[in-house]
C-alpha positions as a Markdown table, in Angstrom:
| # | Residue | x | y | z |
|---|---|---|---|---|
| 1 | Met | 107.7 | 73.8 | -47.0 |
| 2 | Ser | 106.9 | 77.7 | -47.8 |
| 3 | Gln | 103.5 | 79.2 | -46.4 |
| 4 | Ile | 101.5 | 81.1 | -48.7 |
| 5 | Ile | 100.3 | 84.9 | -48.2 |
| 6 | Phe | 97.5 | 86.0 | -50.4 |
| 7 | Ile | 96.6 | 89.3 | -51.3 |
| 8 | Pro | 93.2 | 89.6 | -53.0 |
| 9 | Ala | 91.4 | 92.2 | -54.9 |
| 10 | Glu | 88.9 | 94.3 | -52.9 |
| 11 | Gly | 86.4 | 94.2 | -55.7 |
| 12 | Gly | 82.8 | 94.8 | -55.4 |
| 13 | Ser | 83.1 | 97.0 | -52.1 |
| 14 | Gly | 84.1 | 100.2 | -53.9 |
| 15 | Glu | 87.4 | 99.9 | -52.3 |
| 16 | Thr | 90.2 | 101.3 | -54.3 |
| 17 | Arg | 93.2 | 100.4 | -51.9 |
| 18 | Val | 95.1 | 97.1 | -51.9 |
| 19 | Ala | 96.9 | 95.4 | -49.1 |
| 20 | Ala | 100.4 | 95.0 | -50.5 |
| 21 | Ser | 103.0 | 97.2 | -52.5 |
| 22 | Pro | 105.6 | 95.8 | -54.5 |
| 23 | Asp | 108.1 | 96.9 | -51.7 |
| 24 | Thr | 106.2 | 94.8 | -49.1 |
| 25 | Val | 105.9 | 91.8 | -51.3 |
| 26 | Lys | 109.8 | 91.8 | -51.4 |
| 27 | Arg | 110.0 | 92.0 | -47.6 |
| 28 | Ile | 107.3 | 89.2 | -47.2 |
| 29 | Ala | 109.1 | 87.0 | -49.5 |
| 30 | Ala | 112.4 | 87.7 | -47.6 |
| 31 | Leu | 110.5 | 86.4 | -44.6 |
| 32 | Gly | 110.2 | 83.2 | -46.2 |
| 33 | Phe | 106.7 | 83.3 | -47.7 |
| 34 | Asp | 105.4 | 82.7 | -51.3 |
| 35 | Val | 103.3 | 85.7 | -52.1 |
| 36 | Val | 100.2 | 85.3 | -54.6 |
| 37 | Val | 98.5 | 88.4 | -55.6 |
| 38 | Glu | 95.0 | 88.3 | -57.4 |
| 39 | Ser | 95.3 | 89.8 | -60.9 |
| 40 | Gly | 94.2 | 93.4 | -61.0 |
| 41 | Ala | 94.4 | 93.7 | -57.1 |
| 42 | Gly | 96.7 | 96.9 | -57.3 |
| 43 | Thr | 95.2 | 98.5 | -60.6 |
| 44 | Leu | 93.1 | 101.4 | -58.7 |
| 45 | Ser | 96.2 | 102.2 | -56.7 |
| 46 | Arg | 98.4 | 102.5 | -59.8 |
| 47 | Ile | 100.0 | 99.1 | -59.2 |
| 48 | Val | 100.1 | 96.8 | -62.1 |
| 49 | Asp | 100.5 | 93.0 | -62.0 |
| 50 | Glu | 104.0 | 93.3 | -63.5 |
| 51 | Asp | 105.2 | 95.3 | -60.7 |
| 52 | Tyr | 104.2 | 92.6 | -58.2 |
| 53 | Ala | 105.6 | 89.9 | -60.3 |
| 54 | Met | 109.0 | 91.7 | -60.7 |
| 55 | Ala | 109.1 | 92.0 | -56.7 |
| 56 | Gly | 108.8 | 88.3 | -56.5 |
| 57 | Ala | 105.0 | 87.7 | -56.4 |
| 58 | Thr | 103.0 | 85.0 | -58.3 |
| 59 | Ile | 100.0 | 86.4 | -60.0 |
| 60 | Gly | 97.0 | 84.4 | -59.4 |
| 61 | Ser | 93.2 | 84.4 | -59.1 |
| 62 | Ala | 90.6 | 84.7 | -56.5 |
| 63 | Ser | 90.4 | 80.8 | -56.1 |
| 64 | Asp | 94.0 | 81.1 | -54.7 |
| 65 | Ala | 92.7 | 82.2 | -51.5 |
| 66 | Ala | 91.8 | 78.6 | -50.6 |
| 67 | Arg | 95.4 | 77.4 | -50.2 |
| 68 | Ala | 96.6 | 80.7 | -48.4 |
| 69 | Asp | 97.8 | 80.5 | -44.9 |
| 70 | Val | 97.7 | 84.1 | -44.4 |
| 71 | Ile | 95.5 | 86.6 | -46.3 |
| 72 | Leu | 96.1 | 90.5 | -46.2 |
| 73 | Lys | 93.0 | 92.6 | -46.9 |
| 74 | Val | 91.8 | 96.1 | -46.6 |
| 75 | Arg | 88.4 | 95.6 | -45.5 |
| 76 | Arg | 87.0 | 92.5 | -43.5 |
| 77 | Pro | 86.1 | 89.6 | -45.9 |
| 78 | Asn | 82.6 | 89.0 | -46.9 |
| 79 | Ala | 80.6 | 85.8 | -46.5 |
| 80 | Thr | 81.4 | 84.6 | -50.0 |
| 81 | Glu | 85.2 | 85.4 | -49.5 |
| 82 | Leu | 85.0 | 83.4 | -46.1 |
| 83 | Glu | 83.6 | 80.2 | -47.7 |
| 84 | Ser | 86.7 | 79.9 | -49.8 |
| 85 | Tyr | 89.4 | 80.5 | -47.0 |
| 86 | Lys | 90.7 | 77.3 | -45.3 |
| 87 | Arg | 90.0 | 77.1 | -41.6 |
| 88 | Ser | 92.9 | 78.4 | -39.4 |
| 89 | Ala | 93.9 | 80.9 | -42.1 |
| 90 | Val | 95.1 | 84.2 | -40.5 |
| 91 | Val | 93.4 | 87.4 | -41.9 |
| 92 | Leu | 94.6 | 90.9 | -41.3 |
| 93 | Ala | 92.4 | 93.7 | -42.1 |
| 94 | Ala | 90.4 | 96.6 | -40.9 |
| 95 | Met | 87.4 | 94.6 | -39.5 |
| 96 | Asp | 84.9 | 97.5 | -38.6 |
| 97 | Pro | 83.5 | 95.1 | -35.9 |
| 98 | Tyr | 81.3 | 97.4 | -33.9 |
| 99 | Gly | 77.5 | 97.0 | -34.7 |
| 100 | Asn | 78.5 | 94.2 | -37.2 |
| 101 | Asp | 77.9 | 91.2 | -34.8 |
| 102 | Ala | 76.8 | 88.9 | -37.4 |
| 103 | Ala | 80.0 | 89.6 | -39.5 |
| 104 | Val | 82.2 | 89.0 | -36.3 |
| 105 | Ala | 80.3 | 85.5 | -35.8 |
| 106 | Ala | 80.7 | 84.6 | -39.5 |
| 107 | Leu | 84.5 | 85.0 | -39.0 |
| 108 | Ala | 84.6 | 82.8 | -36.1 |
| 109 | Lys | 82.3 | 80.2 | -37.8 |
| 110 | Ala | 84.7 | 80.1 | -40.7 |
| 111 | Gly | 87.4 | 79.2 | -38.2 |
| 112 | Val | 90.0 | 82.0 | -39.2 |
| 113 | Thr | 92.2 | 83.8 | -36.8 |
| 114 | Ala | 91.2 | 87.2 | -37.7 |
| 115 | Phe | 93.1 | 90.4 | -36.6 |
| 116 | Ala | 91.5 | 93.8 | -36.5 |
| 117 | Met | 94.1 | 96.1 | -37.4 |
| 118 | Glu | 92.1 | 99.3 | -36.2 |
| 119 | Phe | 92.7 | 97.8 | -32.8 |
| 120 | Met | 96.4 | 98.5 | -32.8 |
| 121 | Pro | 97.3 | 100.0 | -29.4 |
| 122 | Arg | 98.9 | 103.5 | -29.5 |
| 123 | Ile | 102.3 | 102.7 | -28.0 |
| 124 | Thr | 105.7 | 103.4 | -29.4 |
| 125 | Arg | 106.4 | 99.9 | -30.5 |
| 126 | Ala | 103.2 | 99.8 | -32.7 |
| 127 | Gln | 103.4 | 103.3 | -34.2 |
| 128 | Val | 104.5 | 101.7 | -37.5 |
| 129 | Met | 101.4 | 99.4 | -37.4 |
| 130 | Asp | 98.8 | 102.0 | -36.7 |
| 131 | Val | 96.5 | 101.8 | -39.7 |
| 132 | Leu | 94.0 | 104.2 | -38.6 |
| 133 | Ser | 96.8 | 107.0 | -38.1 |
| 134 | Ser | 98.3 | 106.4 | -41.6 |
| 135 | Gln | 94.9 | 106.3 | -43.2 |
| 136 | Ala | 93.3 | 109.2 | -41.0 |
| 137 | Asn | 96.5 | 111.4 | -42.0 |
| 138 | Leu | 95.6 | 111.0 | -45.6 |
| 139 | Ala | 91.9 | 111.6 | -45.1 |
| 140 | Gly | 92.5 | 115.0 | -43.4 |
| 141 | Tyr | 94.9 | 116.1 | -46.4 |
| 142 | Gln | 92.1 | 115.0 | -48.9 |
| 143 | Ala | 89.4 | 116.7 | -46.8 |
| 144 | Val | 90.9 | 120.1 | -47.5 |
| 145 | Ile | 91.6 | 119.1 | -51.2 |
| 146 | Asp | 87.7 | 118.1 | -51.6 |
| 147 | Ala | 86.7 | 121.3 | -50.0 |
| 148 | Ala | 89.0 | 123.5 | -52.0 |
| 149 | Ala | 87.4 | 121.5 | -55.3 |
| 150 | Glu | 83.9 | 122.6 | -54.1 |
| 151 | Tyr | 84.8 | 126.1 | -53.0 |
| 152 | Asp | 84.6 | 128.4 | -55.9 |
| 153 | Arg | 87.1 | 130.7 | -54.7 |
| 154 | Ala | 90.7 | 130.9 | -54.1 |
| 155 | Leu | 92.1 | 129.8 | -50.6 |
| 156 | Pro | 95.1 | 132.1 | -50.1 |
| 157 | Met | 95.1 | 135.8 | -50.1 |
| 158 | Met | 96.0 | 137.3 | -53.3 |
| 159 | Met | 97.1 | 141.0 | -53.9 |
| 160 | Thr | 96.8 | 141.9 | -57.5 |
| 161 | Ala | 96.7 | 144.9 | -59.6 |
| 162 | Ala | 93.0 | 144.3 | -60.1 |
| 163 | Gly | 92.4 | 144.0 | -56.4 |
| 164 | Thr | 92.8 | 141.8 | -53.3 |
| 165 | Val | 91.3 | 138.3 | -53.0 |
| 166 | Pro | 90.7 | 137.7 | -49.4 |
| 167 | Ala | 92.0 | 134.3 | -47.7 |
| 168 | Ala | 89.4 | 131.6 | -46.9 |
| 169 | Lys | 88.5 | 131.1 | -43.5 |
| 170 | Val | 88.8 | 127.4 | -42.5 |
| 171 | Phe | 87.5 | 125.7 | -39.3 |
| 172 | Ile | 88.5 | 122.3 | -38.3 |
| 173 | Met | 86.6 | 120.3 | -35.6 |
| 174 | Gly | 88.3 | 117.5 | -34.0 |
| 175 | Val | 92.2 | 117.6 | -33.8 |
| 176 | Gly | 93.2 | 114.2 | -34.1 |
| 177 | Val | 95.5 | 112.8 | -36.8 |
| 178 | Ala | 93.2 | 113.8 | -39.5 |
| 179 | Gly | 92.3 | 117.1 | -38.0 |
| 180 | Leu | 95.9 | 118.1 | -37.7 |
| 181 | Gln | 96.8 | 117.2 | -41.2 |
| 182 | Ala | 93.8 | 119.2 | -42.3 |
| 183 | Ile | 95.1 | 122.2 | -40.4 |
| 184 | Ala | 98.5 | 122.0 | -41.9 |
| 185 | Thr | 97.3 | 121.4 | -45.4 |
| 186 | Ala | 94.8 | 124.4 | -45.1 |
| 187 | Arg | 97.5 | 126.6 | -43.8 |
| 188 | Arg | 100.0 | 125.6 | -46.7 |
| 189 | Leu | 97.3 | 126.6 | -49.1 |
| 190 | Gly | 97.1 | 130.0 | -47.3 |
| 191 | Ala | 93.8 | 129.8 | -45.4 |
| 192 | Ile | 93.2 | 131.4 | -41.9 |
| 193 | Val | 92.8 | 128.3 | -39.9 |
| 194 | Thr | 90.8 | 127.8 | -36.7 |
| 195 | Ala | 90.3 | 124.6 | -34.8 |
| 196 | Thr | 88.6 | 123.0 | -31.8 |
| 197 | Asp | 88.7 | 119.7 | -29.9 |
| 198 | Val | 87.7 | 118.5 | -26.4 |
| 199 | Arg | 91.2 | 117.4 | -25.5 |
| 200 | Pro | 93.3 | 120.0 | -23.7 |
| 201 | Ala | 96.5 | 118.8 | -25.2 |
| 202 | Ala | 95.1 | 119.7 | -28.6 |
| 203 | Lys | 95.3 | 123.5 | -27.9 |
| 204 | Glu | 99.1 | 123.5 | -28.1 |
| 205 | Gln | 99.2 | 121.1 | -31.2 |
| 206 | Val | 96.9 | 123.7 | -32.9 |
| 207 | Ala | 99.1 | 126.7 | -32.0 |
| 208 | Ser | 102.2 | 124.9 | -33.2 |
| 209 | Leu | 100.8 | 124.4 | -36.7 |
| 210 | Gly | 99.9 | 128.4 | -36.8 |
| 211 | Ala | 96.1 | 128.0 | -36.3 |
| 212 | Lys | 94.0 | 129.5 | -33.6 |
| 213 | Phe | 92.3 | 127.1 | -31.0 |
| 214 | Leu | 88.5 | 127.6 | -29.9 |
| 215 | Ala | 87.0 | 125.7 | -27.1 |
| 216 | Val | 85.1 | 126.1 | -23.8 |
| 217 | Glu | 88.0 | 125.6 | -21.4 |
| 218 | Asp | 86.1 | 124.7 | -18.2 |
| 219 | Glu | 86.9 | 122.0 | -15.6 |
| 220 | Glu | 85.3 | 119.2 | -17.9 |
| 221 | Phe | 87.4 | 120.3 | -20.7 |
| 222 | Lys | 90.5 | 119.9 | -18.5 |
| 223 | Ala | 89.7 | 116.2 | -17.9 |
| 224 | Ala | 88.4 | 115.2 | -21.3 |
| 225 | Glu | 91.2 | 113.0 | -22.4 |
| 226 | Thr | 91.8 | 109.4 | -21.4 |
| 227 | Ala | 95.4 | 108.0 | -20.2 |
| 228 | Gly | 95.8 | 106.7 | -23.9 |
| 229 | Gly | 95.3 | 110.2 | -25.4 |
| 230 | Tyr | 91.8 | 109.6 | -26.9 |
| 231 | Ala | 88.9 | 111.9 | -26.6 |
| 232 | Lys | 86.1 | 111.3 | -24.1 |
| 233 | Glu | 82.5 | 111.7 | -24.8 |
| 234 | Met | 81.5 | 115.0 | -23.3 |
| 235 | Ser | 78.3 | 115.5 | -21.3 |
| 236 | Lys | 75.3 | 117.2 | -23.0 |
| 237 | Glu | 76.0 | 120.3 | -20.8 |
| 238 | Tyr | 79.4 | 120.6 | -22.2 |
| 239 | Gln | 78.2 | 120.0 | -25.7 |
| 240 | Ala | 75.5 | 122.6 | -25.3 |
| 241 | Lys | 78.2 | 125.2 | -24.3 |
| 242 | Gln | 80.7 | 124.2 | -26.9 |
| 243 | Ala | 77.9 | 124.4 | -29.7 |
| 244 | Ala | 76.9 | 128.0 | -28.5 |
| 245 | Leu | 80.5 | 129.1 | -28.9 |
| 246 | Thr | 81.2 | 127.5 | -32.1 |
| 247 | Ala | 77.5 | 128.5 | -33.6 |
| 248 | Glu | 78.6 | 132.1 | -34.1 |
| 249 | His | 82.1 | 131.3 | -35.3 |
| 250 | Ile | 80.8 | 128.8 | -38.0 |
| 251 | Ala | 78.6 | 131.5 | -39.3 |
| 252 | Lys | 81.7 | 133.4 | -40.3 |
| 253 | Gln | 83.5 | 130.5 | -41.9 |
| 254 | Asp | 84.1 | 129.5 | -45.5 |
| 255 | Ile | 85.1 | 125.9 | -45.1 |
| 256 | Val | 84.3 | 123.6 | -41.9 |
| 257 | Ile | 85.9 | 120.2 | -41.7 |
| 258 | Thr | 84.6 | 117.8 | -38.9 |
| 259 | Thr | 86.6 | 114.5 | -38.2 |
| 260 | Ala | 85.1 | 113.7 | -34.5 |
| 261 | Leu | 84.7 | 109.9 | -34.0 |
| 262 | Ile | 84.2 | 107.9 | -30.7 |
| 263 | Pro | 85.2 | 104.1 | -30.8 |
| 264 | Gly | 82.1 | 102.0 | -30.9 |
| 265 | Arg | 79.6 | 104.9 | -30.9 |
| 266 | Pro | 77.8 | 107.1 | -33.4 |
| 267 | Ala | 79.7 | 110.1 | -34.6 |
| 268 | Pro | 78.6 | 113.1 | -32.3 |
| 269 | Lys | 76.7 | 115.5 | -33.9 |
| 270 | Leu | 78.7 | 118.9 | -34.0 |
| 271 | Val | 77.0 | 121.0 | -36.6 |
| 272 | Ser | 73.4 | 121.7 | -36.5 |
| 273 | Lys | 71.1 | 122.4 | -39.3 |
| 274 | Glu | 70.6 | 125.8 | -37.7 |
| 275 | Met | 74.5 | 126.3 | -38.1 |
| 276 | Val | 74.4 | 125.3 | -41.6 |
| 277 | Ala | 71.6 | 127.7 | -42.4 |
| 278 | Ser | 73.7 | 130.5 | -41.0 |
| 279 | Met | 76.6 | 129.9 | -43.1 |
| 280 | Lys | 77.0 | 132.0 | -46.2 |
| 281 | Pro | 76.1 | 130.8 | -49.7 |
| 282 | Gly | 79.0 | 129.0 | -51.3 |
| 283 | Ser | 80.3 | 127.8 | -48.0 |
| 284 | Val | 81.5 | 124.1 | -47.6 |
| 285 | Leu | 81.4 | 121.5 | -45.2 |
| 286 | Val | 83.3 | 118.4 | -45.4 |
| 287 | Asp | 82.1 | 115.4 | -42.8 |
| 288 | Leu | 84.9 | 112.9 | -42.4 |
| 289 | Ala | 82.6 | 111.0 | -39.9 |
| 290 | Val | 79.7 | 110.6 | -42.5 |
| 291 | Glu | 80.1 | 106.7 | -42.5 |
| 292 | Arg | 79.4 | 106.6 | -38.7 |
| 293 | Gly | 76.5 | 108.8 | -38.9 |
| 294 | Gly | 78.0 | 112.1 | -39.4 |
| 295 | Asn | 79.2 | 115.1 | -37.4 |
| 296 | Val | 76.8 | 117.5 | -39.5 |
| 297 | Glu | 73.1 | 117.5 | -40.0 |
| 298 | Gly | 72.2 | 117.0 | -43.4 |
| 299 | Ala | 75.2 | 115.2 | -44.5 |
| 300 | Val | 74.4 | 112.2 | -46.9 |
| 301 | Pro | 76.9 | 109.4 | -47.2 |
| 302 | Gly | 78.4 | 109.2 | -50.6 |
| 303 | Gln | 76.8 | 112.6 | -51.8 |
| 304 | Val | 77.6 | 116.2 | -51.9 |
| 305 | Val | 74.5 | 118.0 | -50.9 |
| 306 | Thr | 73.6 | 121.6 | -51.6 |
| 307 | Thr | 71.4 | 123.0 | -49.0 |
| 308 | Ala | 68.5 | 125.6 | -49.6 |
| 309 | Asn | 71.0 | 128.5 | -48.7 |
| 310 | Gly | 73.6 | 127.4 | -51.0 |
| 311 | Val | 75.9 | 125.6 | -48.7 |
| 312 | Lys | 77.7 | 122.4 | -49.8 |
| 313 | Ile | 77.8 | 119.4 | -47.6 |
| 314 | Val | 80.4 | 116.8 | -48.8 |
| 315 | Gly | 79.8 | 113.3 | -47.5 |
| 316 | His | 82.4 | 111.4 | -49.4 |
| 317 | Leu | 82.9 | 107.7 | -48.5 |
| 318 | Asn | 86.3 | 106.1 | -48.0 |
| 319 | Val | 88.3 | 109.3 | -48.3 |
| 320 | Pro | 91.6 | 107.7 | -48.0 |
| 321 | Gly | 90.6 | 105.6 | -50.9 |
| 322 | Arg | 90.4 | 108.8 | -52.8 |
| 323 | Val | 94.2 | 108.9 | -52.8 |
| 324 | Ala | 94.5 | 105.2 | -53.2 |
| 325 | Ala | 98.1 | 105.2 | -54.4 |
| 326 | Ser | 99.5 | 106.9 | -51.5 |
| 327 | Ala | 97.1 | 105.2 | -48.8 |
| 328 | Ser | 97.9 | 101.7 | -50.2 |
| 329 | Leu | 101.5 | 102.2 | -49.8 |
| 330 | Leu | 101.1 | 103.3 | -46.1 |
| 331 | Tyr | 98.5 | 100.7 | -45.3 |
| 332 | Ala | 100.8 | 97.8 | -46.7 |
| 333 | Lys | 103.6 | 99.0 | -44.6 |
| 334 | Asn | 101.4 | 98.8 | -41.6 |
| 335 | Leu | 100.4 | 95.2 | -42.4 |
| 336 | Phe | 103.8 | 94.0 | -43.1 |
| 337 | Ala | 105.2 | 95.6 | -39.8 |
| 338 | Phe | 102.6 | 93.6 | -37.7 |
| 339 | Leu | 103.0 | 90.4 | -39.9 |
| 340 | Glu | 106.6 | 90.4 | -39.2 |
| 341 | Thr | 106.1 | 90.2 | -35.4 |
| 342 | Leu | 104.0 | 87.0 | -36.1 |
| 343 | Val | 106.8 | 85.2 | -37.7 |
| 344 | Asp | 109.5 | 83.1 | -36.4 |
| 345 | Lys | 112.7 | 84.2 | -37.9 |
| 346 | Glu | 114.6 | 80.9 | -37.8 |
| 347 | Thr | 111.9 | 78.6 | -38.9 |
| 348 | Lys | 110.4 | 81.2 | -41.1 |
| 349 | Gln | 106.9 | 80.0 | -40.2 |
| 350 | Leu | 104.0 | 81.8 | -38.7 |
| 351 | Ala | 104.4 | 81.5 | -34.6 |
| 352 | Ile | 101.6 | 83.8 | -33.2 |
| 353 | Asn | 102.4 | 84.6 | -29.6 |
| 354 | Arg | 99.0 | 84.9 | -28.1 |
| 355 | Asp | 100.5 | 86.6 | -24.8 |
| 356 | Asp | 101.9 | 89.4 | -26.9 |
| 357 | Glu | 100.1 | 92.6 | -26.1 |
| 358 | Leu | 99.8 | 93.7 | -29.9 |
| 359 | Val | 98.0 | 90.0 | -30.4 |
| 360 | Lys | 95.8 | 90.4 | -27.4 |
| 361 | Ala | 94.7 | 94.0 | -28.5 |
| 362 | Thr | 93.9 | 93.0 | -32.2 |
| 363 | Met | 92.9 | 89.4 | -32.2 |
| 364 | Leu | 89.1 | 89.2 | -32.9 |
| 365 | Thr | 88.5 | 85.5 | -33.6 |
| 366 | Asp | 90.6 | 82.3 | -33.2 |
| 367 | Ala | 90.0 | 78.7 | -33.3 |
| 368 | Gly | 86.3 | 79.0 | -34.1 |
| 369 | Gln | 85.5 | 81.6 | -31.2 |
| 370 | Val | 85.3 | 85.2 | -30.8 |
| 371 | Val | 88.2 | 86.0 | -28.4 |
| 372 | His | 88.4 | 89.8 | -28.3 |
| 373 | Pro | 87.0 | 90.9 | -24.8 |
| 374 | Ala | 84.9 | 93.7 | -26.5 |
| 375 | Phe | 82.8 | 91.2 | -28.5 |
| 376 | Ala | 83.4 | 87.7 | -26.8 |
| 377 | Ala | 80.6 | 88.3 | -24.2 |
| 378 | Ala | 78.2 | 89.4 | -26.7 |
| 379 | Ala | 78.8 | 86.4 | -28.8 |
| 380 | Glu | 78.8 | 84.0 | -26.2 |
| 381 | Ala | 75.4 | 85.5 | -25.0 |
| 382 | Ala | 73.8 | 84.9 | -28.7 |
| 383 | Ala | 75.2 | 81.5 | -28.9 |
| 384 | Ser | 73.8 | 80.2 | -25.7 |
| 385 | Ala | 70.4 | 82.0 | -26.2 |
| 386 | Pro | 67.3 | 79.8 | -27.1 |
| 387 | Pro | 66.6 | 79.9 | -30.9 |
| 388 | Glu | 63.2 | 81.7 | -30.3 |
| 389 | Ala | 65.1 | 84.4 | -28.3 |
| 390 | Ala | 67.7 | 84.8 | -31.0 |
| 391 | Lys | 65.0 | 85.8 | -33.3 |
| 392 | Lys | 63.7 | 88.7 | -31.3 |
| 393 | Pro | 64.6 | 92.1 | -32.8 |
| 394 | Ala | 65.6 | 93.5 | -29.2 |
| 395 | Ala | 68.3 | 91.0 | -28.8 |
| 396 | Lys | 70.8 | 92.7 | -31.3 |
| 397 | Pro | 70.8 | 96.3 | -29.7 |
| 398 | Ala | 71.4 | 94.6 | -26.2 |
| 399 | Ala | 74.0 | 92.8 | -27.5 |
| 400 | Arg | 75.8 | 95.8 | -28.8 |
| 401 | Lys | 75.6 | 97.8 | -25.8 |
| 402 | Thr | 77.1 | 95.3 | -23.8 |
| 403 | Ala | 80.0 | 95.0 | -26.3 |
| 404 | Ala | 80.6 | 98.8 | -26.3 |
| 405 | Lys | 81.1 | 98.8 | -22.4 |
| 406 | Lys | 84.2 | 96.3 | -22.6 |
| 407 | Pro | 87.4 | 97.9 | -21.8 |
| 408 | Ala | 89.3 | 96.5 | -24.7 |
| 409 | Ala | 87.7 | 99.3 | -26.7 |
| 410 | Lys | 90.2 | 101.8 | -25.2 |
| 411 | Thr | 92.6 | 100.5 | -27.8 |
| 412 | Ser | 90.7 | 101.9 | -30.6 |
| 413 | Lys | 91.3 | 105.3 | -32.1 |
| 414 | Gly | 89.5 | 108.3 | -31.3 |
| 415 | Asp | 88.9 | 110.1 | -34.5 |
| 416 | Ala | 89.0 | 109.9 | -38.0 |
């Protein structure tokens, strides 16, 4: 008997992406599954129901989630969605568990086997499954497009009979996947690009894209990268030195794009209100970390703020979703690549190997328990606490602090 894979619409969350494409529907069907897609699930990603149907899917409704063995989503299911899932259903999504202890507990209580796709380790085998990289790549591109839309001048230098238009100066803060794509995009548009990062390896990457690197290159800088290639949180002293170096530089820039994120922690503040005040009227800052508290003082989630000195601070939410048609195609391929590893090719049935390194890194809940080591201890402590202790407001922050210290968080990605 074929197992069912369900792809729901992400409606209600403001999410424009979808977790499957016609191409991945064909591939999933070839694995031996029946695929059901909720009507309208791909509309905001320019994928109509007919495209899914032609690829072999059945067009259904939200109620079809109740009979699904596997559910592919973009975002973590909410409480209402979980109520409709059958126990033991497998859910693949970006779970966003840090600071969302109650939501993680709800996944366990629902009895689903939930995989946090953002915890996919950065190893060769898993490159095609890396949802953070695929989505950050598009976020970096879109950040430059959004900045250009708000900037009321041309980005490239233009020499005309009427005079010369100078090239825009663009500064990228944080040179991970998003930052590198932002550099490449700004360079293609003809801007003069500089960039900074705390990781020594970033210097060569920035230079290879034709941009200039800016950083305090002291001893702490030389050791500012983990074995997995992620950025470490820098000391207050280093942050102060870096801030002093960048403050003067920012004052001369037309566009600044910030991308710095640390797994499980609030985004570091990179641009102070004094730095914003030093910028020229008409300058633009794009904060890609605004959903995690933001890198820019004054950034407001979901808004474009114009400061008293005429600087625009762009705080768009879900930036990959602003290019949903492209983002969905990449995300769908990430999910399929991981799903394929969970299937027995002979029996054409789910066969999750809980000893597989990819499963260990990404499995968040299983058999009614929180199993990921970064969150299991906090969940266990909350479950064993007396009812009156659980009601105390101080209990939640303590649990989160414990979770953030667990070693498994190393598998998370370092920047937007």
